[in-house]
Residue, then its C-alpha position, 0 to 999 in steps of 0.5 A: m500500500n502506498i502511503n503519503i506520510k506527513a509530519t507536523k512539528i516532528t522530525l519524520t525519521d526512517e524509523i517512524k516511516d517504517y513503523i507506520q508502513k508496517k502497521m498500515d501493511m497489516l491492514e491489507k489482509y482485512l481489506g482483501d479485494v477492496p482497492v485503496i484509492h488513496c492513503d494519507f497518514e499524519v503524525e503531529l506533536t501538539v502541546g497541551d497545557q502545562n500539566s499534560g506535556k507533549i501529546y502526539r496525534a496520529e490520523a489516517n485517511l483511507d479513500v476506498p470506493g464510495e467512502l472515506l475511512r478516517v481515524d484520529k487518535t491522540e496519545e502521550d506516546l507517538y507509537k501508541a497513537i499509531d497503534k490505536v489508529k491501526d486498531h480502530l481502522d481495522m474495526i472500521i474496515k470490517k464494518y465497511k466490508g460488512k455494510k458492502l456485503s449486506q448491500k449486495r445481499r439485498a440486491 
């Protein structure tokens, strides 16, 4: 899967790129024969108030036929945020495929 990765207020290292690529490649088994038109992934460092410290935000946009699957998560650790996005996107893909399958059965 070809992913466009954008980083805001963070240096995008090869380690972060590889981690995102690895996590998004895991989703291909759930996608099956569903073609991905476009995939964007964004990581960002947001600064909370003085008590919360650094907060990382990870967002994934998966453009599939007929719908845009979008997940946005924030966490104190960048890798946890990426993992949460992947896990939530997994559930959304399953829901999307179930909806498409039920539409085929009704027709």
